[in-house]
N, C-alpha and C positions, 0 to 999 in steps of 0.2 A: 516575680520569676516568670509567671505565665505570660505577662506582657512581652518580656524579652524573647521568649520562645516564638511567640506569634510574629514578632518583628523580624527575627532571624528567618523564619520560614518566608515571609513576604520578600525580604531581600533576595533570598535564593531564587525566587521566581524570575527576577529580572537580571541576576548576576550570571553571566556565561562562566561555565566551568572549563578549564583547559583540558583539551584531548589531544592526543598525538596520533598521527597516521601511521598505521602499522603495515597496511597492505594496500596496493592500488593496481588495478588492471583495467584495460580498455575493454568494454563489451561491444560498442558499436563505434561509428565515427562521431557519434554525439553524446553517448553515454559512457560514463566511467564508474567502475566499482571501487568503493573505498571501505577499509576497515579501520576504525578508530578505537583507542583505548583511553578512558579517562586517566588523567595523571594521579588522580586520587586512589586509583585501583578498584573503585567501586563499579558494580553493574549498572547499565543504564536503567533497568528496572521498568521497561516499557511493556505494553500489551500490543498484540498484533493490530495494525491499523493506525497506531499513533505516529505523531510526527515530532521532530525537534526543530529548534531554531539554531542554525549554524552561522557563526560570525567570523569575520577576519578583520583585524584591526585596520582601520583607515579605508575599508572598502565597503562593509555593510553586513547585513544579516538577511537570511533567507529560510523559509520553512522547507524542510526535507523530510520525506517519509522514511521511516526506518524499515529496512527490508529484511532484517534477520529476525528470527523467532525470539521470544522470551528466553532468557538464559542467565544462569548465575555467573556466566563467564564475564571477564572484564572487558570484552570487545563487543562492538556492534557494527552493523554493516549498512551502507547507504549506496544508492545508485543516484548519480547527478547528471542531469542533462545540461549541456553547455547553452544556456539561453540568455546570460547577462553577466554584469561585471562580476558579481560574486561567484557565480558558477564557473565563469572562465578562469577566475583565479584559483578556484579549487582544482580545476583540471591541470593547473601548473604546479601543484603541491607535490613535494617528494616525500618519501617515507622519512619520518622523523619530524616533519613539520607539524605545527600545531594550530588548531582552531579553537573557538569558544563554542560551548553547546549549552543551550537552555532547554529544559523539558525533561521527560516527554510530556506532550500535551495532547489534548483531545480525547474523543471517544475511541472505541476499539471494536473490533469484530467479536461477536458474542461466542467465542469458542468455548467458554466454560459456562455457557448459559443456554441459549436458544439453539445452538448448534449441537449440543450433546445428544447423542443417540439418533441423530437425523442422517438422512442422506444429504450430502453436500455437493453443491454445483458452484464452481468458481468460474466466472466469466470475466477474462481480462483482455483489454484492447490496448495495444502498444505499451507504453510505459506503465500502464495500469497493473501490470504484473509485479511491479516493484513493491508496493505496499501489500498486495495480496500474497505474495511470496512468504511474508512473515506468517500469515495464517496457515498457508499451505504446509510449510515446514512444521509448524506446531501440530497440525492435526496428524500429519504423517508420524510425527514422533510419538504421538499418544493415539495410535491407530485404533485400539480396541474401544475407544470412547465414541466412535462414530461408525455410521454404517457405510454405504457405498460412496466413494469420493470420485467425482467427475470434474475434470479441469478443460476448460475451452480457452484457447489463446488465439487472438487474431492481431496480425501486424500488417502494415502497408506492403512492405517488401521483405524477402528473405534476409536482406542485409541488416534490417533493423530488429531482427529477433534478439531477445535477451536470454541470458542463462541457458544457452543452448546445451551445455553439459549436462545440467540438471534436467532439462526437458528430455534429453535422450534417455535418462534414467527412468523418468515418469512414463515414457512411451513403452518401456519394456516391463514396467512394475506390474505385478498382479494386484497391488493394492491401489491402483489408480486407473481410471478409465480417461485417457488423455486424447484430446483432439485439437488439431491446429489447423489454421488457415491463413493465407495472405491475400491481400487485395489484388496485387500484381505479382506474377511469377517471373522468375528469370530462367534461364536455360538448365540450370542444375535442380531447380524445385521440382519435386515429384509429388508433393502433398496437395491438399484441398486448395482451391482458389475461390475467393468470394468473401463476402462479409461474415462476420462470426454468428450472426443470427441464423444463418442457414445450418449451422450445426446443432440447433437447439431441438427441433421436432424429432429427428431420428433417435434421440437418446432414449435409453431404456433406464427410466427413473420413476420410482414411486413419488410423483409429484406431491401427493398429499402428505408425504412424510418427509419432505425435502426443505432445505434452507438454501437459498442462493445469494451469493456474494458477487457483486458487479463493481469493476473499476476500469475506467478507460476514458476517452475523450467524450466531453459532454454531449456530442451529437449522437453517441452510441446509445446512451441510457434509454431514451424514448422508444426506440425500436426494439431493444432487447426486452424492456419491460412489457411492451405489447405482446411480443412473442411468447414470453413467459405466461402472461394472463391467459393467452390462447390455449396453452396446454394444461391450464388449471392451477397455476401457482398464484396464491394470494399475496396481496401487497404486504401483509404482516410477515411473510416469510421471505422478503427480499431486502437485502442490505446493500447499501450503496457507499462508496468512498468518494466523497465529493471534494474536488480541488478548488480551493480559494486561496488567494495570496494573503496568509495570515501574517500580521505583523508582530503584535505584542504576544499572542499566544494565550492570553489570559482573559479575553473579553473586555478589555478596557478601551481599546482605541477605536473600535467599531469599523475597522477597515474591512473585515470579512462579514459584515452584518448583511443578512438576507431576510427582510421583513423583521420578524421578532427573533430570528436565529442568529447566533454568533457561531460560525462554523469552526472556530478554533476551540470552542468548548462544547457546543451542541453536535459538532462534528469532529473530524471529517467523516466518520462512519455513522450513518443514519439508517433507520428502519424506514423504508419507502412509504409505508402506511402512515408514518408520523409526519410526512412532508409532502404528500401526494397533492394537497391543495396549495402548496407553495411553488408555483410554477417557476419562479425565478431561481429556485434552489438547483435546478437540473437543466 
């Protein structure tokens, strides 16, 4: 009987489960918000920062970060950028259409471990807000478990900003110290202009009692980490979400291997102190 249970568990890793699209809306010209529900009625059961593999028959499969916080609800949220065959096909889906889902896979932000009782700094560049949103919404829901919460968001242009309704709430909230910048402004933009690293030094944070989460384009990591080190943040208090094109999701195919690391299992969330010598990882 034990062998049969182990076999069933192994099969489930590779077998997509059907999920139905329940809600969809455009966020930008390239990104679309999706809400899905498993046909089984079960919750996804993910942790903040994890990803799933989404498939469409005859087209393929792709890794996509989960953007909603952990919940017992039977729906989960994704944001998909239109960049290839599968993501283009997803953008053409209508409410009621179905996809296959495997996962969740990978490591997660330590919201119930290293982040508890700490001051939290979230630094998001562009679409990096998508996976970090899962952690942000979780810590805001469990606000008493954390100290000061600071969120920095940088995008290329105002038209590429994500979750603008939620950002408007964070800007007004007494529970969050929120700052935002764009690389290039338009006529309507009245906020900060420049790279997101410019927002770090003016922050009023007890750096020795803080944990930082970073997610964004690879070019951003080096400069953000350098700036954090300058203000006294140690590498063991910095967590990164690293984007790699995962295939199997379970450390079998080697597609996402970086030196000795399999980013589908050792990541996507990693503590910088654990990979600082692996330059290829960032």
